[in-house]
N, C-alpha and C positions, 0 to 999 in steps of 0.2 A: 969196816971201811969201805964197804960198796956204799954204804949208808951216808960217807960223809961226802960224795960225790954226785949225789941224787939233790936236784933243787929243793926246798922246802914248798911242801903244798899250802898255799893260803887259799883263801877264799879269793873270789873274781873280784869283789871290790876294794879290798888291801891292796891288791894288785894292782887295779885301776888307780887307784890314789896314789902307790909306790909310785908308778909309770908317769903321770901328771907332776908327780914333786918332782922326778927326775928330770924331766922337761922344762919345769921352769925353773930349776937350779940352772940347768944347761944356758937357757935363754938371757937368763945375768950375765953370763961370762962373755956371750957373742959380742963383739966387736963390732958395730955398724957403722958402714960407710958415711960419710956425710953426703948432704943435698947434692952439694956442687960436686962432690967425687962421682956422684950416681948420675951425674946430669952431665959431667965431662966424657965418662966412660959409654955412656948411653948414645951420645952424638959421633964418638968414634966406631959405635956397632955399627949405627945407619948409615955413615959416609962412607965403611968399609964394605955395606953390605951392596951400596948402589956402585961401586967401584967394580968390586967383583960380577955385578949383574952387565955393567955394561963391557966386561974386559968377555964374559961368555957368550955377549950377544955378539961380540965381533968376531970371536972365535968361529961360532956357530955361524955367521954369516958365509966366511971364509970358507967353513968346510963345505958346508953347502952349497954354494957357488962349484967349489971343485968337485965335488960327485955331481951335480948337474952335467957340467963341463963336460967331464969323463964319460958320464951315461948316454949326454946326445954323441960323442965321437965314436962310440963303439957302436951307438945305433946305425949311423951311417955306413957302417963297414958290411 
């Protein structure tokens, strides 16, 4: 009974061959996106990155000016 749960021991070459055959089989089932789809989603990602970068730059500038103003106000006391 316990022997049924143990994996069958085979040599390294057979294991590697089985693994590569499984990979080949899975890769045949993959639905690959079209070139147009990849280009459009890539463009969306690039534009989104620039929008977020601009947003974080604005927030960083506001926070920096606020901290500097608060620091200089406290230093005058």
